[in-house]
DOLUMTI-861587 format. One record per residue (C-alpha): residue in three letters; x, y, z. Coordinates in steps of 0.001 Angstrom, whole numbers, plus 500000, padded with zeros to 6 digits. Example, Ala and Ser with C-alpha at 12.3 -4.5 7.8 and 13.67 -1.06 7.14 Angstrom:
2
ALA512300495500507800;SER513670498940507140;
//
This chain:
379
MET545617074345278413;ASP546566074503281828;ASN546423071153284028;VAL543301072484286285;THR541232072867283524;HIS542427069225282059;THR541467067639285156;LEU538084069255285810;PHE537466068134282332;ALA538250064841282958;LEU535941064505286113;THR533104066235284179;LEU533628063366281467;ALA533634061014283960;ARG529983061820285064;THR529090060856281224;PRO528233057492280060;LEU531921057100279849;GLY532116056527283708;ARG529832053195283327;ALA532613051453281633;GLY533786050133285270;ARG535846050946288284;GLY539014052589287464;THR537820054745284482;THR537631057994286315;ALA541414057639287523;ALA541924056750283744;LEU540326059709282452;VAL542269062125285084;LEU545724060480284460;ALA545424060398280628;SER544212064125280535;ASN547308065001282125;ALA549756062619280819;PRO550945064666277480;ASP552256067139279809;ILE554989064676281322;ASP557209066560278865;ILE557793068774281709;VAL560686066525282663;ALA562612068092279696;ALA563050071008282110;ALA565167069524284076;ARG568077070398281483;GLY566794073804281120;ALA564501076062279418;THR565766075415276089;SER565235071697276372;TYR561727072193277682;MET561134074382274797;THR562043072026272142;TRP560037069216273525;HIS557085070919274689;ARG554030069775273017;GLY555933067701270888;PRO555791063767270676;THR553674063612273877;HIS550971065408271976;GLY551260063585268591;SER549746060411267294;LEU552371058168269160;GLY551684059804272373;ILE547784059452272033;ALA548406055643271527;GLY551632055325274111;LEU550322057355276954;GLY546917056010276717;VAL548514052306277453;ALA550515053709280022;SER547918055418281845;ALA545591052302281448;GLY548725050177282547;LEU548979052347285885;VAL545560052143286764;TRP545154048496286231;ILE548211048109288661;GLY546870050479291231;ARG543564048711290956;ARG545423045561291826;ILE547681046847294642;ILE544436048233296109;ASP542743045112295815;ARG545152043239297361;ARG545717045368300466;ALA541682045261300787;MET541784041214300569;GLY540230039586303455;ARG538279042931304550;GLU534426042775304129;ALA533644043801300324;ALA532224047368299423;PRO528699047204299044;HIS527299047991295298;ARG531095048386294015;ALA530953048759290755;PRO532411046344288393;ASP536095046562287163;ALA536780047900284099;SER538502045853281574;PHE542554046612280399;GLY540863047165276867;MET538475049342278127;LEU540717051355279976;ILE542949051752277316;ALA539863053092275010;ILE539115055356277805;SER542825056721278259;MET543159057141274607;ILE540116059094274718;GLY541544061187277414;VAL544859061739275869;LEU543048062840272801;LEU541085065636274257;HIS543883067079275952;VAL545621067455272584;LEU542591068996271052;MET541813071341274025;ASP545679072557273421;LEU544958073019269816;ALA542171075556270299;THR544500077784271978;SER546893080515270576;TYR550084078582272252;GLY549296075716269879;THR550557072116269604;ARG552709070214267317;LEU550064067595266252;LEU552016065638263747;SER555161065137265951;PRO557476063482265675;PHE556726063035262164;ASP555920066770261369;TRP557230069486263862;HIS555385072118262646;TRP552861073730265418;PHE549504074094264783;ALA547025076571266490;GLY543091077410266422;ASP543703081049268214;TRP540487080768269884;LEU541246080589273482;PRO544086081700275994;ILE546238079451277569;VAL543960079635281015;ASP540516080339279876;VAL538477081740283000;TYR535311081294281588;LEU536142077422280817;LEU537123076750284470;MET533705078667285718;ILE531884076477283869;LEU533568073137284312;VAL533894074048288802;ALA530145075092288626;GLY529368071856286677;LEU531432069809289623;VAL530193071619292479;SER526398071472291361;ALA526905067475290890;GLU528334067206294210;VAL525235069048295920;LEU523024066707293764;LYS524567063809295085;VAL524644064988298794;SER521035065816298235;LYS520572062247296993;ALA519356063164293514;SER518923060502290924;THR522031059553288699;ALA519937060368285543;SER519969064088286965;ARG523689064236287732;ARG524415062782284263;SER522092065590282702;LEU524146067749284341;ALA527222066622283037;ALA525676067082279669;ILE524510070741280349;THR528169071178281080;LEU529593069947278218;MET527061071949276047;LEU528354075271277977;MET531652074344277175;ALA530637073859273425;ALA528818077212273543;ASN531929079131274893;TYR534254077571272197;GLY531581078649269525;VAL531644082001270673;ARG535123082248270792;ALA535321080989267067;VAL532891083416265687;ALA534548086279267862;HIS537763085389266423;HIS536199085087262756;GLN534957088760263107;ALA538169089499264432;LEU539893088872261642;ALA537373090165258951;GLN537356093502260623;ALA541413093925260691;PRO541759095635257168;ARG539559098634258669;LEU541478098425262044;PHE545036098825260445;GLY543890101291257637;PRO546719102629255528;LEU549509100970257665;LEU548359097540256157;PRO550427097277253004;GLN549893094610250119;PRO550420090926250854;CYS553628089681249733;ASP551944086769247900;PRO548164087737246788;GLY547617084344245922;ALA548325082616249135;PRO545343080719250360;THR543958081220253903;PRO544824078254255808;ALA542138076484257741;ILE544045076213260654;GLU547194078534261815;TYR550524076639261522;TRP554121077585261855;PRO556872077905260666;ARG555219078843257129;GLY557014078734253894;GLY555798081041250851;VAL556713084544249762;THR557866086967252821;THR559011089999250769;SER557794092158247664;GLU559239092437244257;SER559449096153244508;GLY561374095612247860;LYS558677097658249558;PRO557256096169252931;CYS554439093570252581;LEU552095091823254580;ILE552912088309255225;GLU549869087382257513;ILE547346088761260232;ALA546611086901263384;ALA543828087474266050;VAL545434086154269429;PRO542802085976272376;THR543237088042275468;PHE543048086655279090;LEU539393088344280148;SER537032088788277545;PRO536396086667274599;PHE535230089588272311;ARG538430091553272758;TRP541470090451270867;ARG545198091308270105;MET545520091725266296;ILE548978090910264765;ALA549915092001261255;HIS553036090356260432;LEU555089092552257736;SER558140091613255931;ASN559856094237257926;GLY558217094101261245;TYR554890093981263348;ASP551817096214263886;LEU549951095435266825;HIS546343096432268030;GLU543765095813270530;LEU540329094958268927;ASP537083094506270596;VAL534624092766268039;LEU531827094421269984;ASP532951098009269401;ALA529777099794267589;ARG532068101832265414;LEU533030098939263574;GLN529413097944262899;ARG528604101217260713;PRO530395102561257797;ALA533510104474258548;GLU532993108487259138;PRO535350111229258150;GLY538419111391260276;GLU537813107937261950;ALA541215106147262132;PHE541710103046264333;TRP545176103084262851;ARG546642105812264634;ARG546842103511268160;SER548436100886266199;VAL552251100096267700;ARG555000098998265263;TYR557879096929266498;PRO560640096163263909;ASN562000092801263093;GLN565599093331261854;TRP568061090474260603;THR571617091648260453;ALA574743089558260047;SER574877089379263961;THR571185088332263995;PHE572076085348261598;ALA574931084335263521;ALA573088084400267052;ALA570501082364265421;ALA572985079435265176;THR573134079286269068;ARG571217076340270552;THR569134079061272884;ALA568287080959269943;ARG567568077698267996;GLY565335076196270754;PHE563438079754270822;LEU562816080020267002;GLY561580076458266941;PHE558967077693269238;ALA558018081290268554;ARG555126082084265894;PHE555885085784265543;PRO559807086207266340;ALA561194089850266258;ALA564516090588266266;ARG566587093669267482;SER570268094023267472;PHE573292096727268373;VAL576981096364268417;ASP578662098526271083;PRO581751100555270803;SER584192097361271750;GLY582369095459269020;VAL580254092752271101;ALA577042092398269364;THR573585091908271257;VAL570698090296269551;ARG567205089936271185;TRP564414088030270299;VAL560706088582271270;ASP557557086286270154;MET554894088845269549;ARG552002086622271104;PHE553701087332274349;ALA553942090836273873;ALA551050092333275614;GLY552548095065277252;LEU553937096808274119;LEU550042097925273951;SER550025099314277251;PHE550612102772277919;ALA551102102487281669;PRO554715103334283130;GLY556620100003283558;GLN554240097614281832;ARG555509097630278299;ASP558661095382279011;ALA556460093560281746;ASP555445090388279819;ARG558000089567277456;LEU559460086338276679;THR562795086876275189;VAL565941085436274251;LEU569041087400274756;VAL572436086528272606;ARG575701088133273268;MET578581087758270850;GLY582300088840270901;PRO583947090706267642;ASP585399087334266812;GLY582049085667266646;ARG582495084004269738;VAL579283083328271821;LEU579657085379275162;ASP576205084516276613;GLU572689083152275585;ALA569992082962277821;PHE566145083167277839;SER564884086273280164;ARG561901088661280858;
//
């Protein structure tokens, strides 16, 4: 989730009973709600370093505890500095009592924890158990930036300021905060239901393009995670289905990008769960699957060699659906490119120039002797 949303959510929480804990709680909530993204400092060493550490330990149990204490400490120190500078001046009337250091720690840990949970609900995901387990986890309900969540939070805060100016009661302002949180919960609920429906409609959407599962007995996980183990090839050697994912789109909570991960590539399709055709029995000649887009995933000897480079390892540790393509030119130089299918919405666009517009890719070039000539992230 973006930091604007995290900040607005923290300000909304400060208008709930959490805000009664005392002076400093609003600052603690805002600081703690953004603290896990301090891992952006890893970007100073380049994109590979950032991708390796982003949403890692700062988003795990140690991060929740450590950043909670650090946020509380900064607020405590900042409050003392402000009080020292104000010493000798006339005390502010009706100033709220200071929150204790222990209360600031508790409030800050809540802020960090809610940041992690909000990230967990997105399709980008988070490494919830790091540094003890580096698997990624994702709910796939929301995009990184949810415009509806932003609108709910902004509307709630603006309305709270209007009530404050009109000198409405404190109870009225707190009731507004509760309504804002209820609308947020409703947004999450609608997206969760739509996500479930999208996955249920996937077999009909892909139709005959969808092969049999590679592992028919594999249980459906309660929450998506990667990298996954298990069977990724069929006994017959034919293409098989590893998994299906429904990734949220930016504007509509009812429109999803469906990704069928096959043993030899990916099938992509866009789905609107409100499409009336999917609510009735199929008619003769009806073929949603004809608009599916196939993207190959070809692992050659050059691909495996390129995967050992630092840039490729960083990308493959992050990518949920990495698709590889490679070629060797007449001089023997091998070029390998990976794309994460979560960020390849342009492949479903038929507009000129859009099919490559939004792809985050990694490119590795290797000489005939196996020496790495170039490795970089690119768009």
